[in-house]
N, C-alpha and C positions, 0 to 999 in steps of 0.2 A: 569479126575482128579477133586477131590472134593475141592472146595474152601470154607473156613469158613467165609462167609460174615456176618458181624455183622450188623443187621438192626438198624434202628433209625437214619436216615439221619438228619443232622441239617444244616441250611443255616444261614449265617451271612452276613450282608451288608459289602461291601468292605471297606467302611470308618471305620468300627469298627475293621478291621483286626483281627477278632476272629478266634480261632481254634488252637489246640495244634500242635506243632512241625513244622507247615508248614510255608513256605515263601510266601509272596504275590507278584505275578509277573504278569505284564500286558504288552503286546507287541503290538506296532503298527508300521508297516513299509509301506512306500508309494511306489507304483509301484510293478512290477511283481517280482522283486528281492529284497532281504534284502540289506539295505544300510550298510555302515561301522559301524555305531553305533549299528545295530542289531547284526552284527558279534561280536562286542565287548561284547554285552550282552550274546550271545550264549557262548562266551568264559568264561564269569562269571559263567554260568550254569555248564560248564565243570569242574569248580574248586570246585563246591559244593559237599558235601557228600550226599545230597538228590538226589533221582532218579527223573528225569524230562523227560517227553515225550510229544509229540504233535501228534495227530492222526486225520485223516479226519472222521467226524461223519457219513458220508454217505457210504463211501467205506471201512472204517476201515484201510486205508493205513497209515502206520507209517511214519510220516513226519520228526520227529526229536527224537533222544534219546541221552541224554548227556553222558559224559564219564563214570560217575558212573553207569548209566544204562547199558552201554555196558559191563562193568566189571561184574556186577551182573548176566547178562544173557549170559556170556561166549562169547561175541563178541569182536573182536579186531579192527574193522574198521567200521566207520559210513556207508561205502558203503554196508555193509552186511545187512542193514535194508531196502535198496531201493526196492520198489515194494512189500514189505512184509506187512502182516496184523498185527495189534497190538495184537490181540488175539493169533496169531501164535508165535510171538516173546516173549511176556510177560507172556502168560499163557500156552503155549505149546498145544493149541487147533487147531482144523481144521475148526471150525466155530465160529461165534460170541458167546461171553460168555452169559450164561443164566441170569447172574446178571448184565449185561451191563445197565448202567443208563444214557446213552446219552440223553434220553428224559427228564431227570430232570435238565439238565445243562442250564445255562443262561450266558449272558455276563456281568451281573450286580452283581451277587451274587456267592459266593463260595459254593460248596457242599462238606461237610466234612463226611468222613466215614472211616472205617478201614477194613482190610482184611488180611487173612493168604495166602501167596503165596508159594505153595509147590515147584514151579520151582526155585524160588529165596531162598527157605529155610528160610523164615523170616516173621515177622509180620509187617505190614506197616500201618501208619496213612496217609490218603490221603486227598487232597484238589483239587477239579476240578472246572474249569470254561471254558467258550467259549472265544476264543481270535481270533483276526484277525492276524494270524501268517504271511501270505504272503503279507499282505497289499492290497489284492484285494477285500476286503469286505466279503470274504467267511470265516465263522466262523469254527474253529477247536477246538478240545478238548485238553486242556493242563492239565496235572496231575502232581502234586508234591507229591512224596512219601517219607516219612521218615521212615527208618528202625528202629523200636523201639524194636527189639528183645533184644538188649543189655539192653535197659532201663527196659524192663519187668523183665529181670533176676536180674537186680540191685534191683528192688523193692522187688522181692521175697526174695533176700538175706537180705535186710534191715529188713523185717518183722520178721526174725529169730534172730536178734541181740539184743543189749541192748536197754534200754529205750530211750537213746538219739537218736537212729535211728528212733524211732517212730515219733519223732518231725521232722526228715528229711522227712519222708513220708508225714507228714502233709504239709510241705513246698512245696514238689513236687506237691502234689495235688492242692495246692493253685496256684502255678505257671501255671499249665496246665489248670485249670478251668477258670482263669480270661481272659476275652477277651482283656484286656488292659495290655500290657507287662510292662509298667511303674508301674502300680498298683501292679501287681504280684511281681515284683522285690522289690518294696518298702515294701510290706507286709512281704515278706520272710525275708528281712533284719531285720525287727523289731522282728519277731518271733525268729530268730536265735540269735539276740542280747540279747533278754530277756532270752532265754533258756540258753545261754552260760554265762550269768551274765557279759557281756562285757559292755564297755562304748560306743563303736562305731562300727558299721559294715558298709561296703562301697564297692563300685565297681569303679575301674579306667578303662577307655578305652584308648587304644593307637591309635593315628592317625599319622602315619608316625614317625617323630622324637619327637613328643610331646604327652603328655597324660593329660587327664582331670579326675577329680573326678566327675562322672556323677550321682551316687546314694549314699545316705547316710542315716543312722538311728543313732540317738544319744539318749542315756539314759537321763532321767530327770536330769537337772542341768549341763549337758555337752554341751559345746559350739560347734556349727556346724563349720566344716572346708571346706565344699564343695565349697563355693564361693571364697575361697582363693586359692584352689588347682586347678588352671586352667593353661593350656599351660606350664606344667612342663616338662623340657627336660628329655627324657628317659635315657640320660646318667647319671642322678642323681641316678638311681637305677641300675647301670651297674652290680653290684654284684647280684642283684635279677634276672636280665634278664638272666644271665648265668645259674642260677639254674632253672628258668622257662623253658628255652629252653630244658633242660634235663628232664622236667616234674616233677621237685622237688618243694616243698613248701619252704617258708622262715619262720623260727621260731626265734623270738628274746625273750629270757627268761629274759634278763636284758639289757635295752638300754644303761646303763652306761658302759657296757663292750665294747661298740663300740666307746667310746669317744676317745680312743687312736688309736684303730686299723682301724677305718673308720670314721674320723672326718666329712667328707662331709655328709655321711648318718646320722650321729648323729645330725648335725646342721639342717638337713631337718626335722627330726622326733621330736626332743626335744621341739620345740615351740608348737607342737600339744599335748603336755603332754602325750606322749606315753611312757609307761614303759615296757609293753610286747606286742607282736604282732605275728599274724599268717596270712600269705597270701598264696594263691594258684593261679596258672596261669589259664587263660582262652584262649582257642585255637580256631582257624579256619584253617582247613587244615594244621595242624602242625605249624602254625605261631601263635605267642603270640599276642593276640589282647587286653589283659588287665589282671586284676587280681581282686580277691575277697578277702577281708581282714577283720580281727577282731582286734580291739585295746583293750588292757588291760583286756584280759580274765584271769581267775585264772591260776597262774603259774603251778600248779601241773597237769593241764589237757591239756597242749598244744599239745601233740602228738595225743591224742584222738580228739581234736578239729580239727587238720589238716586233719584227716581222714574224719570227717564229712564235712568239707569245700570242700575237694577234690571231694566228691560225689556230693554235690550241685553244684559245678563248672560246671559239665557237663550240668546240666539243665539251669544254668544261661547263659552259652554261647549259648545255643539253643535259649533262649529268646532274647538275644542281636542280634544274627544273624537274627532272625525273624523280629526284629524291624528294623534293617538296610535294609533288603530287602523290608520291608513294606514301608519304606521311599523311596526306589528306585522305588517301584511299584507306589506309589503316583505320583512320578515325571513322570514315563512313561505313567501312565493313563491319565494325564492331560497336558503333554508336547509333542510338536512335536520334534522328534529326530533329524531332519535335521536342522531346523532353530532355535531351542531353544525357540520359542514362545509357548504359550499355544495352545492346539489342539481343535478340534471341541467338544470333550467331555466337556472340561472346558467351552467352549463358551455356550453350551446348559445349563450347570449348572448355569452360571452367567447371562444368558439372560432371564431366566424364571421368576424371581421375577419382579413385576411391579416397576416402578420408585417411590422411596420413599424420595428422597432428598428434603429438604425444601429450603435451601438457594441457591443451585446450580442446574443447569441442568446437562446434560451429553452430551459430544461431541462424535460423531460417525464418523469414517473414514472407508469407504469401499474401498478396494484396489484390483485390478485385474492385475496380471503381464501380460504384452503384449507379445504375440507370444511365450508362453511357449511350446505349442504343436509343433509348427513349429521348435523350437530350439531342442526339444527332438528328433523329426523325423530326423532332418538334422545332428545334432552333438552328439546325445545320451543324456542320462539322467545326465551325468556328467556336461554338459554345462547347462542343465535345472536346475539342483540343484544349480549351481553357480548363475544363474539369481535370483533364490528364495532367496539365502543367501545375495546377494548384495541388493535386495529389502529390506530385513529385517535390514540390516546394516543402510540403510538410514532411515527406520522407527525408529530405536533405536536412531539414532543421533538427531531426532527431538522430539520424544515422549518416552524418556527413562523412565519417571515416569508414563506412562499409561499402561493399560492392552492390550496386543497384542495377537491375536489369528490367527492361520492358520485354516480357516474353510473349505477349499477345496484344490484341487491340486494347483491352482494358485491364490487363493483368501485369503485375510487377512482382519481382522476387528480390528480396534483400538477403545477402549472405554476409554474416559477420564472422570474421576470422580473428583469432588472437584476443578474444574477449571472454571475461569470466561470465558464467551462466547467470549469476544474479544481476550483474550490470545489464546484460542483454535483455533479461526479462523486464527490468525496470524501464528500459528504453522502449521496449515493445508496448508496454502499458501506456507510456506517455504518448506514443504515436496513436494508439487506439483512442485515447482521450481527445487528441487533436482532431481526428476524423469525426468523432461524435459531436464535438462543439461546432464543427463545420456543417452540421446537418446530416450526419451519417454519410459522409462523403465516400467511404470505401469500407468493404468488409476485409477482415484480416484472419489469417491462421498463423500460429506460431509453433515452432518445434525446435528441439535442441538435438544435435547429432553428436553423440559421444563417439569415442574411438571404437571402431568396429562397425559402425553404421555408415553406409555410404551417403553422400550428399543427395543422391537421387531419392533414396528412401526417406530422408528428412524432408525433402521438398514435397514428396507425395503426401507425407503426413500433414505438413502445413497446409497443403492445398485442400485436403479433406476437411480440416478444421475450418478453413475459410468458407467452404461450402455450407457447413453447418451454421456458421454465423450469418451467412447470406440468407439462408432459409429462415432463420429466426428473424432477420431484418424484415423480410417480406410478410411474415405472418404475425408480427408483433401486435398485441392487442391495443397498444397505445399508438394510434396512427393519426397522421394528418397529411393532407395532400398539399404539396408545394404548388402554388398557383401556376397553371400553365404547364405543369410537368405531369406526365402520364404514369407516375409511379407513386407509391405510398412511402413516406419517409417517417422514420421513428421520431417521436417527439423528443427533442433534446432537453436534458435536464439543465436548468440554469440558463444563463445567457448564451446565445449562439455567438460563435467566434466571427469577427468581421471577415469578409471574403469567403463566406461559406457558400453552399450550393445555391441558395436563393439569390445572393448577390451575383454570382457567376451567370446565372440564367437571365437575370434582369439586365446585366451589362451586355450580354449577347443580343437581347432584344433591342436595346438602345442603339448599339452599333449597326445592327441589321437595318433598323428603321432609318438611321441617319444616312447610311450608304445608299439605301433605296431611294430616298428623296433626292439625293444628288444625281443619281442616274436617271430618274424620271425627268429631271429638269434639263440636264445637259445632253444626255444621249438619246432620250426618247421624246423630249419636248412635250411630255404628257402633263400639262398644267393641272388638269382636273385630278389626275392621279396623285400628284404631289399635294394638292390642297386637301385631299382626304386625310392626310397624315397630320394636318395642322389644326390645332384647336381654333374655335371660332374667335377667340380673343387673342390669337397669336400676333406678336409684333415682329416685324422684319426690318432690320436696319442694314443699309448698304453703304459702306464707307466710301466706295468709289463715287457714288452719286450724292452722298451726304444727305440721305433721305431716310425717314422713318415711315414704314408702310403698315397700315392695318391689313387684316386678312383680305378684305374686299378690294382695297386699293392694290394690294400685292398681286392679286389675280390679274388685273389689267396690266400691271408692270411685267409680269411673267409672260403673258400672252404677247405683248409688244416685242419682247426680246427673244421669243422662241426661235424665230427664223435665223437669228444671228448664230445660234448654236447648233444648227442642223449639220449632221455629219461629225459631231464632236465625239471624242473618246476620253474616258477617264483613265489616267495612268498613275502608277505609283501611289495608290491610295494608302494613307496611314490614318489611324484613329486612336484617340486617347479618351478614356471615359473616367469619370469620378462621381461617386455618389454624394450628393449634396444634402439630402434629407431622406427620410424613410420612403418617400414616393417621388423623389426628384433626382435627376441625373444630368450632369453636364457632359456633352460629347463634342470634342474638337476634331476637325478633319483637316488634313493637309493632302493635296494631290496636285496633279497637273492636268489641265484641260487642253487636249490637242485639237486645234481647229483647222479645218481645211483652208489653205492659203492659195496664193496665186501660183501658177506653173506647177501645180501638183504638190507643192511643198506644204508641210503642216507647220502651223505656228503653235508653239508650246507656251501656255500661260499658267503661272502658278495660281492656285486657288486655296483659300483658307476660310473656314467658317466655324462658328461655335453655336451649338444648339442646346437648349434646355428642354428636357423631356420630363413629363409628369405621368405617373402611373394612374390609370383610371380604375374604377371599381371592377370592371370586367377583366382586369389584369393586363390590358394592353397599354401601350404608351402612345402619347400624342405630343407633338411639338408645340411649345408655348412661346418660344423666343428664338430668334435667329439673328446672329450678327455676322455679316460678310466683310472680310478684310479687303483692302484695295487689291485689285488685280492690275498688273502692268498692262500698258497699251501694246498694240501689235508692233509698234515701232521699237518698243523696248524689249519685246519678247525675243526668244531665241528661235530661229527657224532651223528645223532639222535639215541638214545638208546644205544650208545657206551660209 
C-alpha cells in the first residue's frame, strides 16, 4: 500500500507550542502502572476527535490507541490492539513502514509532518515526540493525528466561491501558520472585523456555568468591552444556548426589537452599543464551549456573514482546543501528577541558571521520605503514595510560598526565593518538627546559598546533610518498630501528630482489606476467602433484603448468591477511611458492579457498603461489622449501550 508521505519535517520547541491542528500532550507516571490521574488523562484522550496512539520504538508494539483511533481503524475494544504492531493496525502492513521516522524523534521537541492514510481513508496532520508512558524511564512514541480531510475539502470549496471567501482562506492560512494561538486568533479577528466593516469581533469561552470574553478586536474609536465581560452567567444567554446546541447561529437585525420580547438580553447588550449582531457556536465533542461574534456589521449582509463565521468557527475551535491542551501539556510536563508539586523537569529547568539575587540568598531544603520502599513492598503503592502525599501536605503547610519539586521517587527539594535567612531557618525547623511528630516521616537537609554560590552547589550541600540525618535516623539508639513495617523508627518525643506514619499504614491495610473482600465476593465468588477476613462475631446487614446475618448465616447467604455475580467486574472503586479509636477503623466503599446481561450487554449497578475493622494483637485487621446499602434492580440499572 502506497502512502503519500509529504517531506519537509519541521521541529518546534515545546515551549512554543507550534504546529497546526495538533494538541500538545506530555505524560509522566511513576511506577510500573499508571496512577488514577493518568487514567483520567487517558479518558480525556478518548473524548478527543484527534487520533492518539503510543507505540514502543524498538518492538513497534502498540501500547495505546484512543477511542477515536479504534473507530477509525474498525476496532471495537482496546483489547484488540494488545500484542499487535503499530504498522499492522495503523497501516495494514506486515513489516515496519519504510517511512518510519522513529530515529528523528526526541523527548524535548515535536516532529511535525503529514500523510495520506489509505487504510483510514483520510489525510492527517501529525505531531510526534518521545514520552515516558509507563513511568519506567523507557521512552515510547506518542503521535497525535488530526484528520484534516474535511478541512481540505472546505478549502477547495472556499476557493470556488465569492470574494469574501478568499478572505476566509487568508484567515485560515494565518491561523495555521502562526506558532502562537493567541496571535493567530487576534490577527484573524482583526482581518475579519475590517473586511466585514464591523465595529467589534470577539470570542467568548464557556467554563462551566460562567463565560468570559477572552479575545476582542475593536475598530478605531470603539471602546473595548473585554475587561468588563468576565464571569458572565451562561443563563444570561439562555436563548442563544438553545440555538447553539442545535448548531444554529444568532442573528440580531435590530436590538430594539428585543426590548419588549427579551428585556434581560436587551439590558445586557444595550450598554455595549450593539445594534446588530451575528454569533456562531464553538464546539468540542458536540458540547458548546463558546461562541465567535461580530457586532454592528452592515444589516443587509447578515446571512452571508453568518455563513463566513460558521466556516471560521471550525478553525477557531481547533485553535482554542489546541491552546487548552497546550496549557494542560505545560502542567503535565512540569508537574508531578501524584503530589501536585513540580517535577524533575521543572527542577532541572530552574536549577540551571547561576544565582543572581542581589539582596537575598536562597534557602534549600532537601527531603527524603523514610521507608518508602519498605512501605511499598509491605502494603503496596497505595500506602506509599499516601506517605508521599502526607509529606507534601506538611511541606505545603510550612512553605506554601516556596517552589517545591519532586526530584525522585522519594526525594523532594524546596527552593525559597526572596526570603530572609532567619525566617527560612525558622520555617525549616518547624517542618523538621512536623516530620518528627508524624513518626520521623522524612529526613531533611538544609542549606543557604549566598550570592556567588550556585543553586546546584546549595542543593548538593543540603542533600549531603539529609543523608547524614538519614544515617542517624537508621542508627539511633532509641528505636521502636512500627507494627508491620520493616524499618526502625525513632521514638518521637511527646505525643505523635495525628495522621502520622502509623495511621497512614493502618489506613492502607484497612482499604486493602475492604477492597479485597469486595473482589472476593463479586469477581471471584470466593466465599471461603472472604469469610477468612471476617471475625467470628461479625454482623452483616443487607438493606436490600432487610436482614441481619451472623457470620454462619452470612456464609449460606453468600453461597446462595454467588452464581448471580459470576462474571461481574468492579468499576470506579472509591474508598473513604476514618480512624474511630486506637484499634478501630471505619471504611466506606462506593463502586459499580458490572453484571453480564442479555444480548452481550452489561448491567451497571451501584454498590455501597460500610465496614468496621478492628486491629488484632498480631497487627492485622479483621472485619467486625458490614452494612450494605440498597442496590437498584436490573430494571432500574443503566445498561451500557442500551
